[in-house]
N, C-alpha and C positions, 0 to 999 in steps of 0.2 A: 309456567312458561320457562322459568330458569331450568327446571328439570328436563324439559324438552330440548333446550339448547345444549345441555350437557350430553344428553343421549345422542343428539345429532353429531356433536363433536366427537364423541366416542366412536360412533359408526364410521366417521370419516378417517379417524386415526387407524381403526382396524383395517379399512379398505386400503389405506396407504401402505400399511405394514404388509398386508397380503400381496400387494402389487410389487413392493420392493423384494419380498421373499421370492415371489415367482420369477422376477427378473434375475435375482442372484442364482437361483437354481438353474434357470435356462442358460445363463452365460457360463456357469461352471460346467454344465453338461456339454456345452459347445466346445469348451477347451478340452474336456476329456475326450471327446470324439476326435479332435485334431491330434491329440497325443496317441489315441488308439490307432489311427491310420498313419501316424508319422508324417502328417502333412501340414504344411504352412500355406497351402494353396488357397487363394481366394476364389471360392466357387460362386457362381451366380445364384441369386436368391430364387428359391423354388416358391412360386406363387400360385395357389389354387383359387380361381375365381369361379363363383357359382351363382346361378339364379336361385333364389330361395326355394326350398323344397324340391331340389333337383339332384340330390346326391352329394351334398356338401361334405358330410362325414365320410362317405365312401372315398371321395377324392382325397380328403385329408389323410386317410389311412394309407392310401397307395403312395402318396408323396412321402409320407413318413417312412415308407419302405426303403427309400433311398439312403436312409441313415445306416442301413445294414451293409452298404457297399461304398459309402463315401462319407466324409466328415461333416455330415449334417446332424443337428440335434435330434433327439428322439421325441421331441414334443414341439408343438407350434410356438413360434415367437409370440403371435397374437392373432386375433380375429377382428376384422373390421366390417361393419355393416352400415349401409347408407341411412338406415332408420334405427333409432333406439328402440329395442324390443318392448320395454315396459311402457314408455310414453308414446311411441310411434312418431316421435319428433324426427324430422328430416335433418340430417347433418349438413353443414355448409360444405361446398366443394373443396374449400381450403383444407378441411380436416382430412380428406382422403389423400391429398397431396402431402400433407405433413406426415401422415402415417406411412406412406410409401418412402418418404425421405428418411424416416427413422430406421428403416430396415437396412441391415448390413450384409456383406458377403457371408455366405454359408448359412443364412437364415432360411427359415421355412415358415410361410405365413398363409393365411386363408382370408377370403373376403367376399362379401356381396358387394361388388364394386362396379359402379356405372362406368361406361366407356366414354367419358368426357375427353375431348381432344388433349388436354394437358395431361390427363391420367394415362391415356393411350400412349402418348409420347414417352412417358417415363417407363411404362411397363414393357413397351416394345424395344427398349434399349438393351444393350448387351448385359446390363446389370441383372436382368431377370430371365428366368425360364418360366413363362406363364402358361397356364392351362385354364380353359373355360368349359365347365360342364353345364349342360342344360337337359331338359326332359320334356316329353310331350306335355304341353301346357294343360291338357285335359286331365292328365294324372296329377299335375301340380295343384290344380284347384281342389281336387279330391283330397290330396294329402294335406293341403292347407286347412280344410275343414276339420280333419281329425286333430291336427296339430294345435290349432287355436282353441278348439272346443275341449279337448281331452288331455292334451299333453303339456300345455304351457299356460298355467293359470296367471302368469305375470304378463302375458301378451296384452298389448294395447286394446285388442278387440275381443278379448276373452269374455268379458262381462256381457258385451253386446250379443255375441254368439249364443251365450247361455240363455238369453231372453227369447231367441227365435224358436219357433214351435217344433221344428224337426230338421233332419239332415237335408231334405230338399230345399228348405228355405235358406239354410246356411250355404249350401252349394251355389245357390243363385247369387248370394252376396259375394262369394269368393270369385264368381265369374264377372259380375258387374261392378264390384267395388261398392263404395259408400259415398253418398253425397250429403248425408245428414249429419256430418261431423266435421270438426276442424282438423281432425287427424287425416292426413293425406292417405287415401286408399283408392286409387283408380281401378278401372277394369283390368283384366288379365293382360290384354294386349298392350295397354299403356304402361303396366307395370314392367313388362318385358322390354319395351322400346328402348330404355336407356342402356340395355345390355347388347343390343343388336350389332353395334359396331365392332364388338369383339370378333365377330365372324368374318370381318373384312381384312384381318391382318394375319399374314402367314406366320408372324412371330408368336402368335397365340395358338396353341393346339386346341381346337374345338372338339369336345367329346360329348356324344350322345350318351346319356345315362343308360339307355337301353342297350347300347353296344357293350357296356361293361357287364351287363347281365347275360346277354346272348352271344356275344362275340368277344369274350374277355381276353383270350390269348392274343388275338390280333390287335385289340385296343391297347393292351399293356405294352405290346411291342412298339406301337406308335408312340406311346408315352415315353418309353425308354429311348427310342431313336431321337425324339424331340429334345430330350435332356442331353444325350451324347453329342448332339450337334453343337452344343455350347460348352460341353464338359467332356472333352475327349480323354477320359481316364482309361488306363489299360486294365479294365475290369471285364471279366467274362460276361458276355451277354446272357448266357444261360443263368449265371448266378444273379444278375440284376433282375431278370424276369421272375425267377423263383422268389426273390426277396419282395418284389412288388405283390406277387400273388399271395405270399404268406402273410403280408401285412393286413389283408382284408379280413375283418372280423365284425360282422353285423351286430353281434351281442354287445360290443363296446360303443355302439352309437346310441346316444341318449334319445334320438328322435327316430330311429329306424323302426318302421312299422311292418312292412311286408317285403320290400325289395322286389315286388312284382311289377310287370309292365302291362299296360292296357287295362288296368283296373277300372278306368273311367267308364268302361262299357257296362260294368255292374251297377253303377250309380247314376249315370246320366239318363234322365227321362226325356221324352220328346221335347218338353219345354226348355230343358237345359241345353239340348243340342241346338235348338233354334236360337236361343240367346247367345250361345258361344259362337255360332256362325256369324251372328250379327256384329259382335264386337271383336272377334279374333279369328275369323275364318282365314283371312289372308296370312295371319301369323303362322298357322299350321302349314301352309304352303311354303312360306319362306324358310321354315325350319326343316322342311322335307318330310313332314309327318302325313301330309295328304297332297294329292295332286290337284284337287279342287274342293268345292264345298259339298260334293255329293257323298257324304259319309253318314 
C-alpha cells in the first residue's frame, strides 16, 4: 500500500513537472515570436473548435500556419475536451469556462467544445477568432470505430469494442451509442446536438471537413479573411494563404487515417443505413449532407 502511494505521488510529480515545462516552453516561444515580428500587439486568440473525428488535427495545423505570418506561437497552448478520454467522464460546464478564461491574447488553442450559451458569449467576443470544423456524421462513425478499436487503447470504450465480434457490430454501436454503461455515450445525433449552435453565429466560421479536401483554396481563403476581419495586419494575402497551405501535413497527425470523404459508403450495410436514418437522418439534412432521407 505504501509503495503504491509513493508510486502515485511520483507520477503526480512527474505530470506536474511536465506541465510546468510545457508552459515554460510555450510562453518562451510566444515571446520569441513577438520579438521575431517586432510586435507588441495583442492579437485575438485563435480557437479551433471541432466535433470529434471531424478533422481536429487538420484544423490545428492550418491555424498553426498563422505563426508564419503573425506573432502566434508554433504550438498549441492547450486542448480541451468535454469528455475525459481515458475515463469517459463528462466535465462540468464550469471547466470549459475556466479554460477559456485562462487563454490570453496571441494564444492558439483547440477544443471539442459544446456551444453552451455562456461559452458562446465568450467565444463570440472580440477576444477570439473562432473556427468550427465538422464532417459528414456517417464518416464520423466509421472513423470512430477505427479510432476506438485500433488507435487509442486508453479510450474509455476500447475494451468494450474489443469484445464485439466484428466491424459491423462496432459500427452499430458508434451509430446508436450505448445504454449498458454509466459512461455517457449517446447516439450520433445526440452527440452532435451540443455543437449545433456554433452554426448559428457569424462570429464562428463553420468549415466542412470535405471542403478542406475538395475545395481547399477557397476554404483557406475564407479562413484567412475570417482572421483578417479581426486582425487587419499589413501582410500579403498570398503569403498568408501559402503559409496556411504549407502547414498541412497529414503525416504529423497521430490519428490521421485516410483523409478521404464518403468512405461510409464502403462500410455501411442496409441495416446501418436504416439505423442511421432513424436516429440521425434529420441531422444530415441540417448539416447539408443530404436533402432528405432517400439516400
